[in-house]
Backbone bond lengths (Angstrom), bond angles and torsions (degrees), N, CA, C in turn:
res aa  C-N    CA-C-N  psi(-1)  N-CA   C-N-CA  omega(-1)  CA-C   N-CA-C  phi
1 X - - - 1.461 - - 1.490 107.50 -
2 X 1.359 120.94 129.10 1.436 123.60 179.90 1.478 111.29 -81.23
3 X 1.341 120.66 130.94 1.466 122.81 173.73 1.468 114.86 -66.37
4 X 1.336 116.15 166.88 1.460 123.96 175.01 1.475 107.94 -67.23
5 X 1.348 119.58 -37.14 1.425 122.74 -175.14 1.500 109.16 -66.73
6 X 1.320 116.61 -42.16 1.510 120.69 -178.93 1.519 107.28 -65.69
7 X 1.401 117.88 -43.65 1.396 119.16 177.15 1.521 118.18 -55.64
8 X 1.365 111.84 -39.55 1.491 121.44 173.93 1.494 113.12 -61.94
9 X 1.291 115.36 -40.81 1.512 119.87 -179.54 1.542 110.41 -70.05
10 X 1.297 117.69 -30.85 1.412 122.66 177.85 1.559 111.64 -69.77
11 X 1.325 111.75 -45.62 1.525 119.64 176.70 1.520 108.78 -62.83
12 X 1.238 119.11 -43.92 1.531 121.45 179.68 1.486 112.89 -60.04
13 X 1.436 112.21 -43.70 1.487 120.00 -178.86 1.415 110.02 -63.15
14 X 1.402 116.71 -43.28 1.430 120.89 -177.79 1.543 108.91 -64.26
15 X 1.295 119.27 -37.48 1.454 121.85 179.89 1.434 109.82 -61.95
16 X 1.308 120.83 -43.46 1.392 127.08 -179.84 1.502 111.02 -60.86
17 X 1.347 113.23 -46.19 1.487 117.70 -176.18 1.539 111.34 -70.66
18 X 1.367 120.77 -37.05 1.438 123.68 -173.73 1.560 114.05 -86.44
19 X 1.345 114.56 -37.99 1.390 118.42 -167.03 1.641 110.07 -107.28
20 X 1.229 117.59 -38.20 1.463 123.31 -175.00 1.588 106.19 -137.22
21 X 1.273 122.40 75.83 1.465 120.83 -178.07 1.481 110.20 -52.40
22 X 1.332 118.99 139.93 1.420 126.27 174.81 1.476 111.76 -70.15
23 X 1.190 122.62 124.06 1.501 125.32 -179.23 1.540 110.09 -71.68
24 X 1.306 113.67 135.56 1.490 119.16 -176.18 1.629 103.46 -117.34
25 X 1.312 114.16 136.24 1.486 119.34 177.46 1.497 111.14 72.57
26 X 1.380 114.83 172.16 1.494 123.67 178.25 1.475 110.10 -79.27
27 X 1.309 119.54 142.38 1.430 123.26 177.78 1.568 107.33 -67.49
28 X 1.294 120.42 156.03 1.444 123.41 176.32 1.535 111.60 -64.85
29 X 1.275 118.87 139.75 1.479 120.35 -176.68 1.535 110.27 -79.75
30 X 1.361 117.05 -24.46 1.449 119.25 177.77 1.493 106.35 -166.41
31 X 1.348 114.45 176.53 1.498 119.28 177.35 1.560 111.73 -137.06
32 X 1.263 115.29 176.47 1.573 115.91 -178.49 1.493 112.57 -62.13
33 X 1.320 117.08 -33.24 1.521 119.80 -178.45 1.556 109.61 -69.84
34 X 1.285 115.96 -36.73 1.566 114.60 178.12 1.498 108.71 -71.86
35 X 1.245 124.54 -36.82 1.398 124.95 178.80 1.452 109.33 -65.72
36 X 1.334 117.79 -44.23 1.506 121.72 179.88 1.502 111.17 -62.16
37 X 1.394 114.73 -43.92 1.496 119.33 175.15 1.494 114.25 -56.28
38 X 1.309 115.20 -40.51 1.521 121.31 -179.20 1.572 104.76 -68.11
39 X 1.231 118.95 -43.11 1.488 119.92 178.62 1.485 112.76 -63.28
40 X 1.254 120.80 -34.11 1.429 125.75 178.85 1.581 109.57 -67.56
41 X 1.350 113.49 -40.44 1.475 118.36 178.11 1.575 109.94 -69.60
42 X 1.283 122.22 -34.74 1.340 124.62 -176.67 1.524 111.68 -76.35
43 X 1.399 115.88 -32.29 1.439 117.24 176.05 1.670 110.21 88.56
44 X 1.329 109.92 159.18 1.416 115.91 -174.49 1.486 115.60 -67.14
45 X 1.352 115.89 -37.52 1.476 121.41 -175.54 1.573 109.60 -61.66
46 X 1.311 118.16 -44.46 1.444 119.25 -170.56 1.599 111.65 -102.86
47 X 1.385 116.61 15.00 1.329 120.66 -169.97 1.652 112.71 -79.82
48 X 1.362 110.86 117.96 1.460 115.47 176.93 1.527 103.56 -142.06
49 X 1.400 112.78 166.82 1.519 117.90 175.00 1.461 109.55 -61.61
50 X 1.309 119.13 -41.65 1.521 124.97 178.73 1.447 110.10 -59.07
51 X 1.304 120.03 -45.76 1.436 121.12 -173.97 1.633 108.29 -69.54
52 X 1.274 117.41 -37.16 1.462 122.03 -179.30 1.603 106.41 -68.18
53 X 1.254 116.57 -51.23 1.540 115.62 -173.72 1.509 107.07 -67.61
54 X 1.304 121.91 -30.74 1.480 120.47 177.13 1.418 110.98 -67.23
55 X 1.334 117.28 -39.73 1.419 120.71 -174.80 1.566 111.36 -70.49
56 X 1.384 117.07 -32.47 1.350 122.43 -177.50 1.636 113.35 -89.53
57 X 1.393 109.19 -22.82 1.463 115.53 -178.34 1.521 114.84 81.02
58 X 1.358 116.76 41.74 1.401 120.81 179.89 1.471 107.31 -135.00
59 X 1.425 119.06 170.63 1.370 126.92 -176.72 1.503 109.35 -87.10
60 X 1.336 118.99 165.24 1.419 125.86 178.57 1.556 108.78 -57.96
61 X 1.308 115.67 -44.91 1.450 119.98 -178.34 1.522 113.25 -55.63
62 X 1.319 113.92 -39.87 1.509 117.39 173.67 1.472 113.00 -63.58
63 X 1.231 119.74 -39.34 1.502 122.66 176.42 1.526 109.35 -60.29
64 X 1.309 118.26 -49.87 1.398 119.20 -175.91 1.546 112.81 -72.70
65 X 1.277 123.54 -5.95 1.466 124.75 171.85 1.506 107.67 -76.96
66 X 1.355 120.48 -22.09 1.410 123.40 178.77 1.465 117.52 -103.17
67 X 1.339 116.81 -35.82 1.380 127.33 174.64 1.515 112.97 -129.88
68 X 1.337 116.68 121.04 1.486 119.90 -176.39 1.460 112.75 -67.91
69 X 1.243 121.19 -16.45 1.595 122.58 -176.71 1.533 106.36 -160.25
70 X 1.252 113.55 165.03 1.465 120.00 177.92 1.597 106.56 -71.94
71 X 1.297 116.60 -26.04 1.463 117.48 174.64 1.545 115.93 -66.16
72 X 1.317 114.19 -34.96 1.477 120.80 178.53 1.621 107.62 -67.66
73 X 1.299 116.04 -35.88 1.427 121.94 178.15 1.539 106.52 -71.39
74 X 1.352 121.07 -46.06 1.454 122.92 172.45 1.487 115.12 -50.98
75 X 1.346 115.62 -44.39 1.403 120.98 -175.81 1.586 110.10 -67.25
76 X 1.265 113.08 -39.19 1.525 118.13 179.70 1.485 107.74 -65.94
77 X 1.364 116.71 -41.83 1.452 118.15 -178.67 1.522 115.04 -71.15
78 X 1.251 112.77 -33.78 1.573 117.88 173.73 1.532 109.39 -63.33
79 X 1.349 116.88 -48.15 1.427 121.78 178.04 1.569 111.69 -55.68
80 X 1.368 113.15 -40.87 1.523 117.50 178.76 1.470 110.05 -59.63
81 X 1.292 116.94 -49.30 1.439 122.45 -171.51 1.530 111.73 -68.68
82 X 1.345 114.51 -39.23 1.435 121.69 174.21 1.508 111.16 -63.23
83 X 1.283 120.77 -42.26 1.465 128.51 178.61 1.502 110.78 -57.98
84 X 1.277 114.61 -32.19 1.503 120.00 -175.78 1.529 112.87 -88.31
85 X 1.356 114.40 -6.66 1.447 119.36 -173.86 1.477 110.68 -98.81
86 X 1.394 120.02 125.79 1.516 119.53 -174.33 1.564 108.27 -80.31
87 X 1.306 119.14 87.13 1.452 121.20 172.92 1.596 110.53 -72.70
88 X 1.311 114.94 153.12 1.520 115.98 179.71 1.523 110.42 -58.82
89 X 1.271 115.26 144.66 1.484 120.77 173.05 1.494 108.47 -75.36
90 X 1.330 117.29 136.57 1.463 123.49 -177.54 1.559 110.28 -56.16
91 X 1.310 115.25 128.76 1.474 117.49 178.77 1.488 111.36 172.06
92 X 1.366 118.30 160.80 1.444 118.73 176.13 1.472 114.39 -74.46
93 X 1.367 117.73 160.99 1.439 124.63 5.94 1.532 110.96 -80.91
94 X 1.384 116.74 148.16 1.432 117.56 -171.80 1.586 112.51 -62.73
95 X 1.336 110.66 -33.17 1.517 115.22 -177.40 1.445 112.63 -61.87
96 X 1.353 114.30 -42.80 1.519 118.83 -179.77 1.491 110.56 -71.59
97 X 1.318 118.94 -35.64 1.418 120.66 176.27 1.496 113.36 -61.50
98 X 1.287 117.73 -45.95 1.403 125.28 -178.24 1.554 111.29 -64.57
99 X 1.329 114.75 -41.24 1.488 116.17 179.81 1.573 108.30 -73.62
100 X 1.263 121.17 -37.82 1.423 120.03 -176.66 1.514 110.96 -71.66
101 X 1.219 115.86 -37.68 1.489 122.25 -177.91 1.506 109.05 -65.89
102 X 1.381 117.39 -44.15 1.436 120.51 176.91 1.575 110.25 -64.93
103 X 1.320 119.10 -43.02 1.454 120.75 178.59 1.479 114.62 -60.73
104 X 1.407 116.19 -38.32 1.381 123.21 -177.27 1.555 106.23 -67.62
105 X 1.358 118.53 -45.26 1.491 119.81 177.62 1.578 109.68 -61.60
106 X 1.295 119.34 -43.44 1.491 124.13 178.86 1.555 107.66 -56.07
107 X 1.279 118.76 -50.09 1.429 118.80 -176.02 1.497 111.79 -72.71
108 X 1.296 121.71 -27.64 1.423 125.06 175.14 1.494 108.62 -66.40
109 X 1.248 119.61 -42.07 1.499 122.05 179.92 1.516 111.62 -71.35
110 X 1.347 116.80 -35.67 1.479 119.56 173.68 1.565 113.79 -61.66
111 X 1.314 115.03 -35.21 1.475 118.95 -178.35 1.591 112.66 -85.98
112 X 1.348 117.23 -5.80 1.402 123.77 -178.35 1.465 109.28 -126.57
113 X 1.327 128.55 75.87 1.443 122.42 -178.18 1.482 113.35 -54.69
114 X 1.260 122.62 142.26 1.434 126.60 176.48 1.534 111.38 86.00
115 X 1.273 118.83 -7.49 1.429 119.62 179.09 1.520 115.72 -66.65
116 X 1.275 117.11 -34.69 1.400 126.89 -179.62 1.557 108.85 -65.38
117 X 1.373 113.58 -46.19 1.414 118.31 178.52 1.562 114.05 -65.92
118 X 1.316 111.16 -27.64 1.460 118.81 -179.00 1.579 107.65 -74.40
119 X 1.288 119.25 -38.54 1.410 120.93 177.05 1.568 114.03 -69.18
120 X 1.395 113.62 -32.58 1.554 115.58 168.39 1.404 112.21 -67.18
121 X 1.244 120.57 -30.85 1.489 125.53 -173.19 1.465 112.46 -74.13
122 X 1.280 114.10 -40.58 1.502 116.91 -173.37 1.557 113.20 -66.81
123 X 1.314 116.51 137.55 1.432 123.48 179.60 1.500 114.57 -63.61
124 X 1.284 114.83 -33.48 1.478 121.85 177.20 1.527 111.98 -128.40
125 X 1.333 116.58 149.64 1.401 121.85 -178.82 1.522 111.47 -71.64
126 X 1.302 118.64 129.92 1.458 119.63 177.88 1.598 115.21 -54.75
127 X 1.327 115.50 143.22 1.482 118.82 -172.23 1.575 111.72 -52.67
128 X 1.295 118.48 -46.10 1.419 119.35 -178.26 1.510 114.66 -62.78
129 X 1.295 116.94 -36.76 1.485 119.32 176.93 1.494 110.10 -68.50
130 X 1.245 120.24 -33.82 1.421 121.70 178.73 1.552 109.85 -69.85
131 X 1.319 112.93 -36.08 1.496 119.00 -179.27 1.584 109.90 -66.15
132 X 1.372 113.60 -38.94 1.462 115.84 -179.83 1.576 110.40 -71.20
133 X 1.299 113.28 -43.40 1.510 120.58 179.31 1.599 108.37 -60.37
134 X 1.295 117.32 -41.92 1.460 117.75 -179.09 1.479 111.91 -70.35
135 X 1.403 119.99 -30.08 1.393 122.31 175.27 1.496 109.42 -66.57
136 X 1.238 120.87 -34.68 1.474 125.23 175.68 1.478 112.44 -66.06
137 X 1.373 119.72 -44.62 1.402 122.86 175.45 1.557 111.84 -61.11
138 X 1.250 116.31 -35.32 1.518 124.10 178.75 1.520 107.74 -61.46
139 X 1.311 118.16 -46.64 1.455 125.82 177.54 1.593 109.81 -55.29
140 X 1.342 112.16 -51.20 1.460 116.05 -177.93 1.526 111.65 -65.99
141 X 1.345 114.51 -39.97 1.530 113.44 175.83 1.496 114.11 -61.66
142 X 1.341 116.29 -34.89 1.470 121.41 -178.08 1.498 110.19 -68.72
143 X 1.397 114.28 -28.67 1.464 120.03 -177.76 1.552 107.85 -75.20
144 X 1.417 118.89 -15.95 1.374 118.23 -179.02 1.612 114.32 113.66
145 X 1.275 115.06 1.86 1.486 117.95 179.10 1.521 111.20 -75.07
146 X 1.269 115.69 151.75 1.467 120.09 171.89 1.497 112.63 -64.32
147 X 1.335 116.52 163.34 1.474 117.28 175.77 1.477 113.89 -60.88
148 X 1.422 118.90 -37.28 1.399 120.93 179.40 1.508 112.16 -62.83
149 X 1.368 114.69 -45.64 1.443 121.04 -175.62 1.553 111.08 -72.66
150 X 1.316 114.49 -28.81 1.495 115.33 175.53 1.551 108.41 -64.94
151 X 1.338 116.30 -45.03 1.454 119.67 177.26 1.502 117.03 -59.23
152 X 1.402 110.40 -43.66 1.518 118.23 -179.86 1.536 105.92 -62.90
153 X 1.366 119.13 -49.62 1.526 121.32 -176.42 1.473 113.12 -59.72
154 X 1.332 114.59 -45.98 1.507 119.21 -175.94 1.587 110.33 -68.79
155 X 1.245 113.00 -40.77 1.492 118.61 -176.13 1.482 106.57 -71.05
156 X 1.313 119.92 -41.01 1.441 124.44 -175.25 1.596 107.43 -65.25
157 X 1.344 117.95 -42.90 1.479 119.23 -178.89 1.527 109.22 -61.98
158 X 1.301 116.05 -37.54 1.500 118.89 -177.13 1.509 108.30 -75.14
159 X 1.259 117.90 -43.57 1.421 122.95 -178.94 1.601 112.79 -61.07
160 X 1.238 115.10 -40.48 1.514 122.44 173.41 1.464 112.35 -57.73
161 X 1.299 117.97 -42.84 1.405 121.82 -175.74 1.535 111.21 -75.25
162 X 1.319 116.09 -30.91 1.546 121.53 -173.06 1.506 110.10 -86.36
163 X 1.343 117.57 -38.42 1.461 120.41 -171.86 1.526 117.91 -51.53
164 X 1.324 119.91 -46.79 1.494 117.78 178.03 1.501 112.75 -59.56
165 X 1.233 123.37 -31.56 1.394 125.21 179.01 1.558 113.27 -79.52
166 X 1.269 117.15 -27.45 1.496 123.97 172.12 1.504 109.08 -59.42
167 X 1.457 113.68 -43.02 1.461 117.13 -174.80 1.500 112.37 -80.46
168 X 1.302 113.22 -6.00 1.531 113.16 -175.72 1.571 112.36 -96.65
169 X 1.355 113.05 128.95 1.429 111.35 -177.65 1.558 113.84 -81.61
170 X 1.190 119.08 -9.73 1.440 125.02 -176.62 1.528 114.45 -127.21
171 X 1.371 116.33 -134.62 1.433 124.53 -178.89 1.490 112.59 -94.40
172 X 1.324 119.35 -12.44 1.432 121.19 -179.39 1.537 113.04 -105.90
173 X 1.352 114.97 156.05 1.485 115.68 -178.94 1.508 112.94 -104.51
174 X 1.356 117.32 -9.29 1.468 119.70 177.14 1.471 107.91 -140.86
175 X 1.378 118.19 -133.18 1.441 122.81 178.54 1.463 117.28 146.22
176 X 1.342 117.78 166.15 1.414 120.81 -173.69 1.537 110.85 -73.41
177 X 1.335 117.33 -22.14 1.512 117.31 -178.43 1.540 106.08 -73.03
178 X 1.300 118.42 -42.17 1.429 114.68 -178.30 1.587 111.72 -72.71
179 X 1.307 115.68 -26.45 1.421 117.85 -178.63 1.655 108.87 -71.77
180 X 1.319 112.47 -39.88 1.573 113.46 175.38 1.488 110.08 -71.98
181 X 1.397 119.54 -31.05 1.395 119.24 176.95 1.524 112.99 -60.96
182 X 1.387 113.57 -38.66 1.439 117.26 179.28 1.543 111.79 -65.16
183 X 1.312 116.78 -37.55 1.378 120.62 -179.81 1.596 113.62 -73.58
184 X 1.284 116.16 -24.06 1.454 122.03 -172.36 1.486 110.81 -104.01
185 X 1.384 118.33 8.79 1.461 119.08 175.83 1.531 112.92 -55.87
186 X 1.375 112.84 129.20 1.499 118.08 175.41 1.401 119.27 -76.15
187 X 1.296 114.68 -13.63 1.583 116.88 -177.92 1.514 108.21 -72.15
188 X 1.287 114.01 153.04 1.428 119.23 178.50 1.507 114.26 -74.64
189 X 1.357 112.28 87.71 1.514 124.52 -179.65 1.493 110.60 -112.96
190 X 1.418 115.51 135.67 1.428 120.61 178.96 1.597 108.87 -57.41
191 X 1.317 115.98 139.12 1.337 118.78 179.50 1.565 116.13 -58.06
192 X 1.266 115.74 -26.53 1.472 121.55 178.51 1.494 106.24 -65.47
193 X 1.331 116.22 -44.35 1.441 122.71 -179.42 1.443 109.76 -66.26
194 X 1.240 119.95 -43.17 1.505 130.27 -176.09 1.542 108.58 -57.39
195 X 1.350 113.61 -52.45 1.468 120.94 -177.83 1.506 111.67 -69.05
196 X 1.340 120.07 -35.39 1.459 125.94 176.83 1.499 105.88 -63.35
197 X 1.360 120.15 -46.91 1.494 119.42 176.66 1.430 113.95 -59.21
198 X 1.304 118.36 -40.66 1.407 120.39 -174.49 1.514 109.42 -70.68
199 X 1.370 116.88 -39.31 1.425 119.95 176.75 1.487 114.35 -64.02
200 X 1.324 115.33 -27.12 1.464 119.25 -178.53 1.591 114.09 -73.02
201 X 1.347 112.68 -17.67 1.469 116.64 -174.05 1.457 107.27 -95.25
202 X 1.284 116.43 61.03 1.507 121.53 171.18 1.575 106.07 -88.72
203 X 1.352 116.57 172.88 1.412 116.31 -170.04 1.563 106.30 -141.41
204 X 1.372 122.11 103.75 1.473 120.21 -1.04 1.552 112.48 -84.02
205 X 1.316 117.61 160.55 1.473 121.05 -171.49 1.603 111.44 -85.88
206 X 1.468 111.21 57.37 1.453 116.84 -176.85 1.599 109.85 -66.27
207 X 1.354 118.19 -41.10 1.422 115.71 -179.64 1.502 115.66 -68.43
208 X 1.280 113.91 -33.48 1.514 122.80 179.15 1.553 106.58 -65.51
209 X 1.209 120.93 -43.29 1.421 124.62 -178.35 1.563 108.61 -72.64
210 X 1.251 121.05 -36.75 1.491 119.70 172.66 1.544 112.36 -60.16
211 X 1.324 115.53 -40.47 1.474 121.18 178.61 1.497 108.00 -65.53
212 X 1.333 120.77 -40.74 1.473 122.42 174.64 1.510 112.04 -57.43
213 X 1.361 115.06 -52.02 1.476 116.62 -177.53 1.454 109.60 -64.30
214 X 1.388 122.75 -34.78 1.458 124.22 176.65 1.544 106.67 -60.04
215 X 1.301 120.72 -43.31 1.388 122.04 177.79 1.507 113.97 -58.53
216 X 1.406 111.23 -44.07 1.491 118.49 -179.87 1.525 110.26 -61.24
217 X 1.406 115.06 -39.73 1.500 117.55 -177.15 1.493 110.19 -70.03
218 X 1.366 115.71 -35.26 1.498 116.76 -179.46 1.513 109.61 -70.27
219 X 1.332 117.32 -34.43 1.456 120.70 175.77 1.486 113.71 -64.80
220 X 1.332 114.81 -42.86 1.359 122.20 -175.40 1.627 107.71 -66.35
221 X 1.330 113.09 -39.97 1.482 116.82 -178.84 1.536 114.61 -60.48
222 X 1.347 117.77 -24.32 1.506 121.37 175.31 1.428 110.26 -76.14
223 X 1.381 120.83 -14.72 1.444 121.74 -178.26 1.513 110.07 -101.75
224 X 1.325 119.27 2.52 1.476 120.57 -178.97 1.469 109.43 -76.87
225 X 1.297 116.37 127.45 1.537 118.73 -175.97 1.514 108.43 -64.00
226 X 1.297 114.84 153.04 1.387 121.66 172.24 1.532 111.40 -67.50
227 X 1.382 117.50 147.92 1.517 120.66 -177.63 1.505 110.03 -49.66
228 X 1.413 115.75 125.80 1.401 124.97 177.83 1.529 114.29 92.24
229 X 1.352 115.80 -10.76 1.451 119.53 179.91 1.534 108.72 -74.41
230 X 1.357 118.04 160.41 1.441 123.08 175.74 1.512 106.50 -90.83
231 X 1.437 112.92 117.90 1.461 118.26 -173.33 1.627 109.18 -63.98
232 X 1.330 117.45 -24.33 1.447 120.82 -175.42 1.559 110.24 -74.20
233 X 1.290 118.00 -11.31 1.475 120.29 176.54 1.456 115.35 -99.79
234 X 1.368 118.12 0.23 1.472 120.13 -177.94 1.454 106.93 -89.52
């Protein structure tokens, strides 16, 4: 026969289980989202494991339970930034798509100092970046370009947008020092070249990059097969 005391214990236990479950183990100190949010606040230039753990208030071991390396955190952060950026939808005309995609990438890098260096540092390209790049190659293929020229065109457009920021140690992509250096070169350079070089070193060099992309587009257009021709033979 069960005593009243045992029945009371059973009722209390059931109440804990059904209405207010007893917690087991220690609650997690943080999660991937919190670490990623801290990395976003810190920014690409100053991003380190130490900076993130200090901002969240956790140990290094806690960080590595969520991200195996700082590169994996960088990759997640780059994907997040790219996901939030409205890149042009793939579609004709191919010239406009190539120019707008390159300009969007340039503006994105301008608004996120250190992002270009992060892209160069990562061992693999982030998924979203590959998706955008692949969409650009699809546009070029649909226009009639060969697979090789589609890759060259898409890669060239991205590289032209990224390169000025790779060369930049901080938030700018050019500067007055380089401009004056171009004008003061001691080598025997034609004055037209000297002034063109100085004009190119604006900060940021958005106009110069647009001109480079236009030159890329014009060069690509000469390689576009004639209607009905086999692009693989060009």
